[in-house]
Backbone as ProteinMPNN parsed JSONL, in Angstrom:
{"seq_chain_A": "MNNDELQSLPINDAVSKELINTSLDLTVDYGEMALDSFLNHDPISEIPIVKSIVALGKFGISIKELHFTKKVLCFLKEFHSRSSTDNIVEFKNKLNTDQRFKDKVTEQIILIIDRLRTEQRAVLLAKLLMGHIQEKYNWETFCYFSECLDSMQFIDIAVLDYLFVNKHAGIGNIDVTTDDKYMILASVERLKSYGFVGVQDLTFIGSSDEFKKEAYLSSLGKVIHNSINA", "coords_chain_A": {"N_chain_A": [[19.843, -57.692, -2.613], [19.975, -54.404, -4.441], [19.827, -52.489, -7.165], [21.597, -50.043, -6.887], [22.925, -50.463, -4.632], [24.543, -52.494, -5.605], [26.345, -51.065, -7.135], [27.487, -49.38, -5.274], [29.474, -51.366, -4.49], [32.709, -52.458, -3.366], [35.358, -52.839, -5.433], [36.613, -56.09, -5.417], [34.498, -57.392, -4.805], [32.274, -56.616, -6.382], [33.63, -58.232, -8.55], [33.568, -60.696, -7.811], [31.249, -61.635, -6.992], [30.26, -61.581, -9.651], [31.859, -63.558, -10.279], [30.488, -65.902, -9.572], [28.247, -65.852, -10.114], [26.98, -64.285, -12.969], [25.867, -61.64, -14.235], [26.213, -61.127, -16.94], [25.261, -60.723, -20.495], [25.935, -63.451, -22.102], [25.994, -63.943, -25.165], [26.775, -61.514, -26.372], [29.523, -60.055, -28.191], [31.802, -58.494, -26.465], [34.093, -57.914, -26.876], [34.402, -56.832, -29.604], [33.361, -54.206, -29.296], [33.421, -50.621, -29.673], [35.415, -48.383, -27.849], [34.562, -45.959, -27.975], [31.87, -45.683, -27.635], [31.049, -47.516, -25.714], [29.998, -47.033, -23.074], [27.496, -46.227, -24.023], [26.065, -48.152, -24.668], [22.986, -49.381, -23.771], [21.957, -51.541, -22.345], [25.095, -52.134, -21.532], [25.486, -50.465, -19.982], [24.375, -50.973, -17.591], [25.193, -52.871, -16.715], [25.973, -54.402, -13.11], [28.835, -54.639, -12.397], [30.158, -53.577, -14.288], [28.79, -51.254, -13.302], [30.468, -50.615, -10.691], [32.95, -50.348, -11.632], [32.872, -48.068, -13.281], [31.9, -46.142, -10.874], [34.314, -46.115, -9.681], [35.421, -43.739, -11.18], [36.43, -40.517, -10.289], [35.86, -38.748, -11.17], [34.443, -39.23, -13.962], [34.612, -41.397, -16.701], [37.719, -42.708, -17.353], [39.759, -43.464, -20.521], [41.409, -45.393, -20.231], [39.84, -47.139, -18.023], [37.808, -47.749, -19.599], [38.834, -49.427, -21.431], [39.685, -51.333, -19.309], [37.645, -51.78, -18.112], [36.32, -53.198, -20.825], [37.911, -55.731, -20.934], [37.67, -56.635, -18.743], [35.023, -57.677, -18.958], [35.445, -59.302, -21.197], [36.846, -61.533, -19.966], [35.003, -62.296, -18.297], [32.629, -63.171, -19.954], [34.207, -65.307, -20.951], [34.636, -66.961, -19.138], [32.053, -67.997, -17.642], [31.31, -69.022, -20.041], [32.184, -71.58, -19.805], [30.868, -73.147, -18.185], [30.097, -75.625, -17.344], [32.358, -76.84, -16.785], [34.823, -78.824, -15.077], [34.723, -78.951, -10.911], [34.098, -76.306, -10.826], [31.739, -75.742, -9.772], [32.296, -76.282, -6.609], [34.543, -74.275, -6.389], [32.849, -71.529, -7.096], [31.573, -72.137, -4.876], [33.29, -71.911, -2.403], [34.252, -69.285, -2.933], [32.583, -67.913, -2.338], [31.904, -68.358, 0.473], [34.649, -68.16, 1.606], [36.497, -65.93, 3.102], [39.436, -64.892, 2.467], [40.166, -66.434, 0.523], [38.576, -65.754, -1.453], [39.386, -62.855, -1.515], [42.134, -63.222, -2.037], [41.561, -64.38, -4.803], [40.499, -62.905, -6.592], [41.672, -60.339, -6.295], [44.194, -61.177, -7.905], [43.42, -61.401, -10.154], [41.866, -59.363, -10.976], [44.642, -57.062, -10.845], [46.068, -58.729, -12.791], [44.026, -58.301, -15.142], [44.458, -55.606, -15.409], [46.553, -55.277, -16.01], [46.831, -56.288, -18.569], [47.441, -56.071, -22.118], [45.579, -56.416, -24.211], [42.466, -57.448, -25.047], [41.646, -60.097, -25.761], [43.885, -60.995, -24.536], [42.619, -61.229, -22.032], [40.634, -63.098, -22.541], [42.194, -65.389, -22.483], [43.377, -65.529, -19.894], [41.285, -65.823, -18.686], [40.619, -68.95, -19.597], [43.085, -70.04, -18.233], [42.479, -69.751, -15.556], [40.428, -71.458, -15.656], [42.093, -73.563, -15.869], [43.308, -74.032, -13.667], [41.059, -74.422, -11.989], [39.989, -76.851, -12.559], [42.18, -78.393, -11.523], [44.621, -78.756, -12.804], [46.96, -77.475, -12.346], [48.535, -75.816, -9.8], [47.895, -73.134, -7.588], [49.82, -71.613, -7.456], [51.135, -71.935, -9.919], [49.056, -70.966, -11.86], [49.295, -68.44, -10.941], [52.153, -67.649, -11.712], [51.49, -68.264, -14.833], [49.818, -66.692, -15.669], [51.085, -64.123, -15.004], [53.337, -64.279, -16.662], [51.521, -64.114, -19.363], [51.512, -61.546, -19.413], [53.497, -60.316, -20.887], [53.605, -62.095, -22.724], [53.729, -62.217, -26.611], [51.417, -62.849, -29.636], [52.271, -64.407, -31.575], [53.846, -65.954, -29.877], [52.049, -67.678, -28.811], [51.169, -69.137, -31.329], [53.672, -70.021, -31.815], [54.058, -72.071, -30.015], [51.822, -73.677, -30.483], [52.968, -74.666, -32.824], [55.253, -75.878, -32.205], [53.852, -77.924, -30.433], [52.537, -79.53, -31.92], [54.64, -80.398, -34.129], [56.977, -81.139, -32.524], [59.605, -81.533, -32.124], [61.535, -78.895, -33.913], [63.429, -77.496, -35.916], [64.735, -74.014, -35.552], [64.729, -72.258, -37.836], [62.811, -73.507, -39.295], [60.896, -73.395, -37.933], [57.253, -72.799, -38.951], [55.099, -70.378, -39.02], [52.64, -67.652, -38.218], [54.232, -65.322, -39.291], [57.164, -64.387, -42.002], [59.052, -63.699, -41.262], [62.043, -64.472, -39.863], [63.942, -63.43, -37.508], [62.114, -62.669, -35.842], [60.422, -64.682, -35.056], [62.586, -66.228, -34.036], [63.132, -64.591, -31.455], [60.53, -64.904, -30.601], [60.816, -67.975, -29.754], [63.267, -67.61, -28.259], [61.843, -66.211, -25.867], [59.886, -67.596, -25.01], [61.796, -69.554, -24.284], [62.659, -68.234, -21.863], [60.726, -68.239, -20.063], [60.427, -71.11, -19.588], [59.017, -72.269, -20.911], [59.894, -73.688, -23.416], [62.425, -75.0, -24.73], [65.51, -75.703, -25.847], [68.1, -76.782, -28.321], [71.374, -77.969, -29.55], [71.839, -78.978, -33.362], [73.85, -80.63, -33.815], [76.518, -82.59, -32.55], [78.983, -81.076, -32.394], [77.943, -78.812, -31.663], [76.312, -75.732, -32.43], [77.125, -72.736, -34.217], [74.646, -71.07, -34.993], [72.046, -69.483, -34.33], [69.635, -70.258, -35.565], [69.669, -72.97, -36.822], [69.794, -74.244, -34.45], [67.807, -76.258, -32.502], [64.136, -76.674, -31.491], [61.896, -76.86, -28.522], [59.012, -78.203, -27.125], [58.692, -77.684, -23.644], [57.795, -79.687, -20.664], [56.09, -77.9, -19.086], [55.475, -75.785, -20.67], [53.802, -77.641, -22.602], [51.793, -77.969, -20.816], [50.87, -75.021, -20.269], [50.025, -74.728, -22.964], [48.203, -76.406, -23.48], [46.067, -75.395, -21.913], [45.311, -72.657, -22.881], [44.216, -73.857, -24.972], [42.005, -75.272, -24.694]], "CA_chain_A": [[20.562, -56.36, -2.833], [19.451, -53.525, -5.67], [21.474, -52.61, -8.085], [21.965, -49.023, -6.646], [23.516, -50.936, -3.717], [25.316, -53.344, -6.485], [27.008, -49.759, -7.809], [28.659, -49.005, -4.334], [30.285, -52.39, -4.048], [34.078, -52.424, -3.688], [35.603, -53.619, -6.776], [36.69, -57.283, -5.306], [33.37, -57.756, -4.301], [31.701, -56.455, -7.802], [34.373, -59.404, -9.399], [33.498, -62.223, -7.056], [29.961, -61.859, -7.493], [30.206, -61.937, -11.491], [32.574, -64.967, -10.923], [29.918, -66.848, -8.89], [26.486, -65.529, -11.034], [27.138, -63.268, -13.627], [24.618, -61.08, -15.351], [26.419, -60.806, -18.354], [24.783, -61.74, -21.769], [26.858, -64.052, -23.283], [25.923, -63.724, -26.825], [27.487, -59.905, -26.853], [31.259, -60.148, -28.175], [31.815, -57.266, -26.024], [35.632, -57.067, -27.569], [34.401, -55.923, -30.852], [32.447, -52.816, -29.443], [34.248, -49.777, -30.179], [35.549, -47.763, -26.965], [33.463, -44.359, -27.408], [30.427, -45.777, -27.666], [31.258, -48.612, -25.544], [28.925, -46.824, -22.019], [26.431, -45.947, -24.494], [24.89, -49.09, -24.911], [22.244, -49.611, -22.434], [22.424, -52.994, -21.541], [26.201, -52.471, -20.753], [25.929, -49.354, -18.937], [23.513, -51.224, -16.399], [25.595, -54.33, -15.727], [26.453, -54.046, -12.015], [29.935, -54.571, -12.493], [30.745, -51.569, -14.895], [28.375, -49.935, -12.449], [31.391, -50.613, -9.942], [34.128, -49.488, -12.273], [32.347, -46.375, -13.403], [32.221, -45.593, -9.608], [35.973, -45.914, -9.341], [36.531, -42.278, -11.533], [35.198, -39.624, -9.643], [35.314, -36.826, -12.653], [33.987, -39.241, -15.256], [35.543, -42.715, -16.646], [38.796, -42.507, -18.41], [39.703, -44.481, -21.621], [42.086, -46.984, -19.26], [39.121, -47.355, -17.332], [37.057, -48.409, -20.664], [39.266, -50.455, -21.817], [39.741, -52.363, -18.322], [35.835, -52.752, -18.131], [35.864, -54.331, -21.748], [38.665, -56.576, -20.717], [36.933, -57.681, -17.353], [33.632, -58.241, -19.557], [35.559, -60.587, -22.275], [37.04, -62.153, -19.125], [34.04, -63.036, -17.293], [31.913, -63.895, -20.778], [34.923, -66.353, -21.749], [34.744, -67.844, -17.778], [31.025, -68.766, -17.692], [31.083, -70.041, -21.257], [32.762, -72.939, -19.309], [30.032, -73.296, -16.616], [30.331, -77.002, -16.892], [33.844, -77.476, -16.126], [34.994, -79.884, -12.959], [35.105, -78.319, -9.793], [33.433, -75.477, -10.681], [30.745, -75.661, -8.449], [33.306, -76.27, -5.908], [35.203, -72.795, -6.707], [32.176, -70.782, -6.914], [30.993, -72.205, -3.089], [34.88, -71.394, -1.67], [34.829, -67.688, -3.307], [31.081, -67.153, -1.838], [32.26, -68.624, 1.861], [36.139, -68.234, 2.245], [36.654, -64.294, 2.434], [40.419, -65.0, 2.403], [40.282, -67.131, -0.969], [37.896, -64.531, -2.227], [40.332, -61.588, -1.739], [43.165, -64.14, -3.539], [41.402, -64.688, -6.431], [39.677, -61.384, -7.356], [42.987, -59.685, -6.383], [44.951, -61.29, -8.626], [42.412, -61.131, -11.538], [42.091, -57.648, -11.172], [45.737, -56.758, -10.866], [46.481, -58.888, -14.356], [43.415, -57.649, -16.269], [44.397, -54.269, -15.268], [47.86, -54.903, -16.631], [46.831, -56.617, -20.082], [47.378, -55.115, -23.215], [44.178, -56.722, -25.258], [40.794, -58.282, -24.572], [42.296, -61.376, -26.176], [44.68, -61.544, -23.637], [41.974, -61.6, -20.878], [39.875, -64.514, -22.69], [43.33, -66.604, -22.283], [43.253, -65.396, -18.745], [40.004, -66.934, -17.971], [41.249, -70.017, -19.789], [43.868, -70.295, -17.164], [41.791, -69.811, -14.384], [40.14, -72.439, -15.31], [42.854, -74.813, -15.757], [43.651, -74.352, -12.181], [39.922, -74.757, -11.197], [40.331, -78.321, -12.868], [43.465, -78.876, -10.62], [45.699, -79.419, -13.328], [47.925, -77.171, -11.69], [48.293, -75.346, -8.497], [47.658, -71.378, -7.544], [51.327, -70.574, -7.805], [51.176, -71.696, -11.636], [48.359, -69.78, -12.397], [49.952, -66.858, -10.974], [53.164, -67.611, -13.059], [51.109, -68.241, -16.082], [49.044, -65.333, -15.892], [52.139, -62.873, -15.209], [53.798, -64.711, -18.236], [50.585, -64.002, -20.045], [51.072, -60.139, -19.746], [54.568, -60.356, -21.731], [53.846, -62.799, -24.265], [53.399, -62.076, -27.761], [50.616, -64.016, -29.988], [53.202, -65.03, -32.277], [54.259, -66.872, -29.025], [50.921, -68.572, -29.06], [51.274, -69.783, -32.694], [54.924, -70.817, -31.885], [53.849, -72.837, -28.97], [50.959, -74.58, -31.408], [53.6, -75.035, -33.59], [55.809, -77.327, -31.302], [53.105, -78.943, -29.795], [52.202, -80.609, -33.299], [55.974, -80.916, -34.36], [57.493, -81.755, -31.047], [60.967, -81.22, -32.332], [61.732, -78.401, -34.953], [64.766, -76.542, -36.187], [63.979, -72.99, -35.176], [64.304, -71.156, -38.989], [61.872, -74.489, -40.378], [59.134, -72.879, -37.344], [56.295, -72.066, -39.962], [53.785, -69.652, -37.849], [51.983, -66.456, -38.897], [55.005, -64.517, -40.013], [58.205, -65.015, -42.343], [60.349, -62.562, -40.017], [62.773, -65.428, -38.655], [63.957, -62.822, -36.045], [60.558, -62.794, -34.871], [60.443, -66.473, -34.727], [63.959, -65.982, -32.591], [62.93, -63.557, -30.367], [59.441, -65.697, -29.799], [61.453, -69.149, -29.121], [63.994, -67.113, -26.854], [61.008, -65.662, -24.802], [59.361, -68.832, -24.432], [62.395, -70.166, -23.438], [62.884, -67.678, -20.345], [59.036, -68.543, -19.404], [60.199, -72.232, -19.068], [57.922, -73.312, -21.806], [60.391, -73.979, -24.862], [64.218, -76.141, -24.679], [66.429, -75.667, -26.948], [69.189, -77.873, -28.145], [72.032, -77.72, -30.91], [71.337, -80.297, -34.209], [74.907, -81.411, -34.273], [76.981, -83.07, -31.835], [79.871, -80.351, -31.737], [77.369, -77.63, -31.511], [76.321, -74.944, -33.637], [76.827, -71.111, -33.836], [73.939, -70.74, -36.002], [70.81, -70.419, -33.635], [68.345, -70.882, -36.652], [69.925, -74.114, -37.221], [68.92, -75.067, -33.514], [66.468, -77.33, -32.062], [63.253, -76.007, -30.324], [60.661, -78.446, -28.39], [57.65, -77.369, -26.138], [59.079, -78.458, -22.155], [56.289, -79.939, -19.745], [55.275, -76.815, -18.342], [55.105, -75.586, -21.95], [52.757, -77.987, -22.659], [50.958, -77.791, -19.879], [50.2, -73.418, -20.592], [49.642, -74.957, -24.051], [46.84, -77.209, -23.414], [45.27, -74.626, -20.985], [44.888, -71.937, -23.51], [44.045, -74.708, -25.956], [41.113, -75.745, -24.169]], "C_chain_A": [[20.269, -55.97, -4.154], [20.497, -53.211, -6.28], [21.981, -51.163, -7.874], [23.052, -49.388, -5.201], [24.687, -51.497, -4.329], [26.534, -52.165, -7.081], [28.044, -49.428, -6.853], [29.532, -50.131, -3.887], [31.701, -52.254, -4.416], [34.323, -53.348, -4.795], [35.754, -55.634, -7.161], [35.405, -57.852, -5.231], [32.538, -58.049, -5.129], [31.983, -58.215, -8.367], [33.566, -60.624, -9.047], [31.837, -62.604, -7.144], [29.721, -62.558, -8.793], [30.863, -63.278, -11.883], [31.244, -65.771, -10.774], [28.3, -66.769, -9.862], [26.472, -64.393, -11.982], [25.812, -62.449, -14.023], [24.879, -60.669, -16.483], [25.545, -61.636, -19.468], [25.68, -62.29, -22.532], [26.992, -63.922, -24.456], [26.272, -62.455, -26.974], [28.668, -60.364, -26.759], [31.631, -58.364, -27.535], [33.404, -56.705, -26.526], [35.487, -56.544, -29.069], [33.884, -54.806, -30.527], [33.734, -52.084, -29.293], [34.364, -49.096, -28.316], [34.651, -46.456, -26.712], [32.343, -44.374, -27.416], [30.138, -47.049, -26.76], [29.814, -48.549, -23.882], [27.762, -46.484, -22.783], [25.271, -46.482, -24.881], [24.569, -49.142, -23.81], [22.401, -50.89, -21.505], [24.091, -52.828, -20.827], [26.235, -51.754, -19.713], [25.349, -49.808, -17.474], [24.073, -52.366, -15.544], [26.295, -54.013, -14.387], [27.969, -54.073, -11.584], [30.692, -53.543, -13.395], [30.228, -50.801, -14.072], [29.971, -49.479, -11.586], [32.343, -49.888, -10.881], [33.949, -48.136, -12.364], [32.132, -45.277, -12.06], [33.315, -45.171, -9.271], [36.549, -44.339, -9.983], [35.139, -41.396, -10.531], [34.806, -38.236, -10.251], [35.018, -37.898, -13.895], [34.959, -40.58, -15.352], [36.517, -42.363, -17.358], [38.849, -43.883, -19.792], [40.519, -45.658, -21.085], [41.166, -47.754, -18.579], [37.878, -48.316, -18.258], [37.62, -49.537, -21.181], [39.72, -51.586, -20.357], [38.035, -52.815, -18.405], [35.968, -53.574, -19.643], [37.022, -55.782, -21.28], [38.136, -57.485, -19.293], [35.437, -58.457, -18.264], [34.019, -59.391, -20.433], [36.355, -61.373, -21.125], [36.495, -62.928, -18.368], [32.723, -63.787, -18.678], [32.941, -65.302, -20.993], [34.446, -67.953, -20.237], [33.388, -68.328, -17.983], [30.521, -69.187, -18.667], [31.592, -71.426, -21.102], [32.177, -73.316, -18.032], [30.061, -75.072, -16.46], [31.748, -77.907, -16.568], [33.825, -78.078, -14.671], [35.088, -78.717, -12.33], [34.586, -76.979, -9.885], [32.332, -75.023, -9.791], [31.32, -75.211, -7.076], [33.914, -74.884, -5.519], [34.299, -71.9, -6.242], [31.834, -70.89, -5.192], [31.95, -71.603, -2.454], [34.483, -69.652, -1.888], [33.443, -67.206, -2.492], [30.923, -67.195, -0.09], [33.155, -68.217, 2.39], [36.491, -66.573, 1.656], [38.428, -64.01, 1.949], [40.756, -65.529, 0.674], [39.661, -66.329, -2.109], [38.777, -63.161, -2.841], [41.556, -62.142, -2.787], [42.63, -63.918, -4.393], [41.209, -63.215, -6.637], [40.865, -60.462, -6.981], [43.784, -59.749, -7.896], [44.381, -60.938, -10.172], [42.151, -59.898, -12.07], [43.07, -56.612, -11.674], [46.195, -57.207, -12.568], [45.602, -58.136, -15.161], [44.007, -56.269, -16.538], [45.794, -54.176, -16.326], [48.088, -55.646, -18.341], [46.596, -55.87, -20.848], [46.361, -55.277, -23.806], [43.35, -57.647, -24.499], [41.025, -59.555, -24.958], [43.228, -61.909, -25.428], [43.534, -61.944, -21.993], [40.936, -62.765, -21.052], [40.871, -65.555, -22.294], [43.453, -66.775, -20.682], [42.344, -66.256, -17.932], [40.373, -69.014, -18.301], [41.964, -70.759, -18.708], [43.473, -70.509, -16.044], [41.18, -71.362, -14.589], [40.628, -73.777, -15.456], [43.187, -75.176, -14.307], [42.294, -75.237, -11.333], [40.066, -76.586, -11.49], [41.324, -79.13, -12.626], [44.44, -79.574, -11.694], [47.232, -78.521, -13.145], [47.727, -76.245, -10.282], [48.481, -73.648, -8.586], [48.403, -71.182, -7.76], [51.252, -70.71, -9.035], [50.672, -71.112, -12.303], [48.418, -68.608, -12.22], [50.959, -66.662, -12.025], [52.445, -67.448, -14.142], [50.406, -66.868, -16.623], [50.191, -63.831, -15.497], [53.041, -63.163, -16.83], [52.965, -64.094, -19.547], [51.082, -62.313, -20.343], [52.579, -59.854, -20.678], [54.748, -61.073, -22.878], [53.28, -62.025, -25.307], [52.726, -63.119, -28.608], [51.069, -64.881, -30.745], [53.887, -66.055, -31.346], [53.385, -68.187, -28.731], [50.844, -69.567, -30.238], [52.882, -70.773, -32.592], [54.67, -72.53, -30.93], [52.471, -74.341, -29.822], [51.658, -75.37, -32.291], [54.087, -76.528, -33.29], [55.196, -78.025, -30.779], [52.53, -80.184, -30.914], [53.558, -81.283, -33.702], [57.057, -81.555, -33.697], [58.743, -81.365, -31.395], [61.182, -80.091, -33.54], [62.847, -77.442, -35.212], [64.073, -74.916, -36.174], [63.705, -72.0, -36.638], [63.438, -72.358, -39.701], [60.689, -73.921, -39.346], [58.193, -71.9, -38.894], [55.184, -71.334, -38.999], [53.395, -68.484, -38.915], [53.109, -65.448, -39.779], [56.205, -65.514, -40.809], [59.196, -64.117, -41.737], [61.133, -63.689, -39.366], [63.203, -64.821, -38.012], [62.785, -62.715, -35.096], [60.635, -63.614, -34.49], [61.327, -66.524, -33.765], [63.473, -66.022, -31.644], [61.474, -64.441, -29.569], [60.285, -67.103, -29.046], [62.149, -68.161, -27.836], [63.399, -66.566, -25.628], [60.355, -66.877, -24.21], [60.462, -69.533, -23.578], [63.078, -69.989, -22.122], [62.043, -68.028, -19.719], [59.657, -69.925, -18.947], [59.509, -73.431, -20.331], [58.47, -74.114, -23.214], [61.885, -74.733, -24.274], [64.704, -75.701, -26.093], [68.235, -76.416, -27.175], [70.15, -77.642, -29.863], [71.508, -79.181, -31.717], [72.476, -81.199, -34.005], [75.842, -81.767, -32.622], [78.463, -81.729, -30.925], [79.281, -78.924, -31.694], [77.286, -76.5, -32.792], [76.651, -73.264, -33.397], [75.499, -70.083, -34.432], [72.811, -70.789, -35.039], [69.711, -70.504, -34.649], [68.783, -72.055, -37.235], [69.911, -75.21, -35.507], [68.195, -75.674, -33.278], [65.414, -77.063, -31.584], [62.351, -77.295, -29.88], [60.014, -77.478, -27.307], [58.473, -78.628, -24.348], [57.977, -78.792, -21.897], [55.329, -79.003, -19.486], [54.87, -76.087, -19.709], [53.839, -76.38, -22.615], [51.707, -78.195, -22.246], [49.993, -76.244, -20.07], [49.3, -73.963, -22.096], [48.283, -75.607, -24.05], [45.858, -76.535, -22.472], [44.624, -73.855, -21.804], [43.959, -72.414, -24.78], [42.263, -75.277, -25.964], [39.756, -75.65, -24.673]], "O_chain_A": [[20.244, -56.815, -5.048], [21.686, -53.48, -6.106], [22.874, -50.872, -8.671], [23.879, -48.551, -4.838], [25.791, -51.206, -3.868], [27.621, -52.616, -7.441], [29.207, -49.208, -7.19], [30.311, -49.923, -2.957], [32.008, -51.977, -5.575], [33.688, -54.37, -5.054], [35.422, -56.306, -8.137], [35.311, -58.986, -5.699], [31.951, -59.131, -5.146], [31.153, -59.105, -8.548], [33.021, -61.385, -9.847], [31.378, -63.729, -7.338], [29.208, -63.654, -9.019], [30.762, -63.943, -12.915], [30.836, -66.33, -11.793], [27.521, -67.692, -10.1], [25.792, -63.44, -11.602], [24.729, -63.033, -14.007], [24.109, -59.964, -17.135], [25.218, -62.82, -19.396], [26.187, -61.746, -23.513], [28.12, -63.771, -24.924], [25.979, -62.137, -28.126], [29.104, -60.944, -25.765], [31.662, -57.329, -28.201], [33.808, -55.543, -26.56], [36.384, -55.913, -29.627], [33.818, -54.065, -31.508], [34.809, -52.565, -28.937], [33.418, -49.348, -27.569], [34.181, -46.037, -25.654], [31.645, -43.373, -27.255], [29.087, -47.655, -26.967], [29.025, -49.45, -23.598], [26.778, -46.428, -22.047], [24.173, -46.045, -25.223], [25.327, -49.031, -22.846], [22.824, -51.083, -20.365], [24.315, -53.332, -19.726], [26.794, -52.072, -18.663], [25.675, -49.258, -16.422], [23.795, -52.761, -14.412], [27.292, -53.302, -14.51], [28.308, -53.573, -10.511], [31.679, -52.869, -13.1], [30.775, -49.724, -13.833], [30.532, -48.394, -11.736], [32.402, -48.666, -10.744], [34.569, -47.238, -11.795], [32.171, -44.047, -12.11], [33.504, -44.11, -8.677], [37.586, -43.783, -9.62], [33.943, -41.482, -10.254], [34.053, -37.28, -10.062], [35.374, -37.436, -14.979], [35.807, -40.884, -14.513], [36.204, -41.527, -18.206], [38.151, -44.892, -19.893], [40.298, -46.801, -21.484], [41.417, -48.949, -18.42], [37.231, -49.263, -17.812], [36.964, -50.561, -21.375], [40.088, -52.719, -20.668], [37.481, -53.879, -18.682], [35.656, -54.761, -19.544], [36.54, -56.901, -21.455], [38.256, -58.679, -19.019], [35.023, -59.605, -18.101], [33.264, -60.356, -20.553], [36.636, -62.396, -21.749], [36.967, -63.921, -17.815], [32.033, -64.762, -18.381], [32.355, -66.364, -21.201], [34.151, -69.146, -20.309], [33.448, -69.347, -18.672], [29.419, -69.732, -18.603], [31.506, -72.295, -21.969], [32.785, -73.706, -17.035], [30.038, -75.598, -15.347], [32.017, -79.069, -16.264], [33.168, -77.911, -13.643], [35.418, -77.652, -12.85], [34.644, -76.395, -8.802], [32.244, -73.937, -9.218], [31.023, -74.17, -6.49], [33.759, -74.439, -4.382], [34.546, -71.346, -5.171], [31.845, -69.93, -4.422], [31.58, -70.619, -1.814], [34.47, -68.901, -0.913], [33.392, -66.052, -2.067], [30.189, -66.46, 0.571], [33.026, -67.817, 3.547], [36.663, -66.119, 0.524], [38.707, -63.077, 1.196], [41.497, -64.962, -0.129], [40.033, -66.232, -3.278], [38.854, -62.651, -3.959], [41.852, -61.709, -3.901], [43.161, -63.056, -5.093], [42.196, -62.519, -6.877], [40.847, -59.537, -7.793], [43.956, -58.854, -8.725], [44.943, -60.311, -11.07], [42.19, -59.482, -13.228], [42.843, -55.69, -12.458], [46.555, -56.387, -13.413], [46.114, -57.309, -15.915], [44.069, -55.805, -17.677], [46.024, -53.303, -17.163], [49.081, -55.583, -19.065], [45.755, -54.986, -20.688], [45.882, -54.194, -24.143], [43.608, -58.39, -23.552], [40.386, -60.324, -24.24], [43.502, -63.106, -25.501], [43.786, -62.79, -21.135], [40.426, -63.341, -20.091], [40.444, -66.589, -21.779], [43.602, -67.886, -20.174], [42.501, -67.026, -16.984], [40.356, -69.96, -17.514], [41.601, -71.861, -18.297], [43.988, -71.411, -15.383], [41.424, -72.285, -13.812], [40.008, -74.826, -15.286], [43.311, -76.314, -13.855], [42.332, -76.162, -10.521], [40.228, -77.394, -10.576], [41.528, -80.223, -13.155], [44.946, -80.684, -11.531], [48.31, -78.821, -13.658], [46.586, -76.096, -9.845], [49.087, -73.052, -9.476], [48.351, -70.259, -8.573], [51.28, -69.63, -9.626], [51.196, -70.596, -13.29], [47.894, -67.734, -12.91], [50.868, -65.872, -12.965], [52.655, -66.351, -14.658], [50.497, -66.259, -17.689], [49.897, -62.673, -15.794], [53.246, -62.394, -17.769], [53.536, -63.671, -20.552], [50.997, -61.894, -21.497], [52.475, -58.764, -21.24], [55.587, -60.927, -23.767], [52.405, -61.202, -25.038], [53.188, -64.257, -28.526], [50.584, -66.01, -30.811], [54.487, -66.988, -31.88], [53.783, -69.328, -28.498], [50.471, -70.727, -30.058], [53.124, -71.855, -33.125], [55.03, -73.674, -31.207], [52.434, -75.555, -29.623], [51.284, -76.497, -32.615], [53.755, -77.648, -33.679], [55.783, -79.055, -30.446], [52.222, -81.357, -30.703], [53.682, -82.507, -33.653], [57.873, -82.335, -34.188], [59.041, -80.48, -30.593], [60.833, -80.71, -34.545], [62.972, -76.522, -34.404], [63.005, -74.688, -36.742], [62.786, -71.184, -36.694], [63.343, -72.146, -40.91], [59.544, -73.94, -39.797], [58.441, -70.865, -39.512], [54.479, -72.027, -38.266], [53.736, -68.413, -40.096], [52.772, -64.905, -40.83], [56.376, -66.718, -40.616], [60.348, -64.18, -42.167], [60.843, -63.867, -38.183], [63.141, -65.539, -37.013], [62.706, -62.694, -33.868], [60.982, -63.629, -33.309], [60.967, -66.846, -32.633], [63.262, -66.998, -30.924], [61.349, -64.598, -28.354], [60.32, -67.176, -27.818], [61.647, -68.022, -26.72], [64.021, -66.41, -24.577], [60.326, -67.077, -22.996], [60.244, -70.005, -22.462], [63.718, -70.792, -21.443], [62.355, -68.253, -18.549], [59.461, -70.078, -17.742], [59.505, -74.646, -20.53], [57.808, -74.884, -23.909], [62.025, -74.813, -23.054], [64.119, -75.453, -27.148], [69.181, -76.481, -26.39], [69.686, -77.28, -30.945], [70.999, -80.159, -31.17], [72.278, -82.414, -33.994], [75.641, -81.025, -31.661], [78.786, -81.537, -29.753], [80.028, -77.946, -31.688], [77.992, -76.449, -33.799], [76.353, -72.715, -32.336], [75.377, -68.86, -34.366], [72.418, -71.919, -34.75], [68.696, -71.005, -34.166], [68.25, -72.274, -38.323], [69.986, -76.436, -35.419], [67.491, -75.771, -34.283], [65.734, -77.319, -30.423], [62.121, -78.33, -30.507], [60.384, -76.404, -26.833], [58.621, -79.842, -24.202], [57.035, -78.426, -22.6], [54.108, -79.123, -19.586], [53.675, -75.794, -19.731], [52.932, -75.722, -23.124], [50.724, -78.539, -22.902], [48.763, -76.224, -20.036], [48.126, -73.647, -22.286], [47.357, -75.154, -24.722], [44.808, -77.135, -22.246], [43.402, -74.001, -21.805], [43.204, -71.691, -25.43], [41.551, -75.571, -26.924], [38.831, -76.183, -24.06]]}, "name": "protein", "num_of_chains": 1, "seq": "MNNDELQSLPINDAVSKELINTSLDLTVDYGEMALDSFLNHDPISEIPIVKSIVALGKFGISIKELHFTKKVLCFLKEFHSRSSTDNIVEFKNKLNTDQRFKDKVTEQIILIIDRLRTEQRAVLLAKLLMGHIQEKYNWETFCYFSECLDSMQFIDIAVLDYLFVNKHAGIGNIDVTTDDKYMILASVERLKSYGFVGVQDLTFIGSSDEFKKEAYLSSLGKVIHNSINA"}
C-alpha cells in the first residue's frame, strides 16, 4: 500500500496501522511543537496518520484538528516507546486479524483523544492502554479510566502520588504542587467521586472540618496510579 492509498484510509484503519507498526520518528517531541508550524514540518506532514486526519477536512485543517493531530502523535509515541511490554505482540496480532476488536479499540482511542484537552493526557492514555494490554485490568476498566482521565486535573495526579507514598493523610496536610487548600480539597473530592480515594474522619465522633478528615488511596486508586506511573 503506497502513501496515496494510506492518505485515503478511514481514520480507524489509519490508527490501527500506526498501533501495529508506526511510521513515527520516536525521537521527536511532538508535544513541544507549535500548532501554527505543525504541518509546515515536512516529516510530520508526510506521516500517513497525519495525512488521514488532514483528509477529514474538506476546506483545510482547523485548529481543533491540528490539536487532535498533536495528541494522536503524542499518544502513539508513548505507546511505541513501550514496545517490550508484555502481551504487546498478541495485542497487535489481534488488532491486525480481528475486525471487531480493531474497531472497538480504535474507536475508543479516537473518541477519547478527541475529547482530551492536552497532549500530556494523551500520553497518560497510552500508559492506561498498556496497563490493559499487560492484563492489569479488563477492557471495561480501561474505558472507565480513560473517561475519568478526560476530567481529571493535574493536581489530581499529584494527590494520587502523595497518597501512594504517605498511605493515609489529613486533607489539610497534603503537600503537593499548590498551597491552595481549597484546590487540594476539590481534588480529593473529585478523586473520591471516581472511586480512587476514600475519606474518613480522624475522630470517633466525626468532624465537621473537612480539612481534618483523612484521605487514602482505594484499591482502584492504586491501580490507576501504578499504570500512569509505569
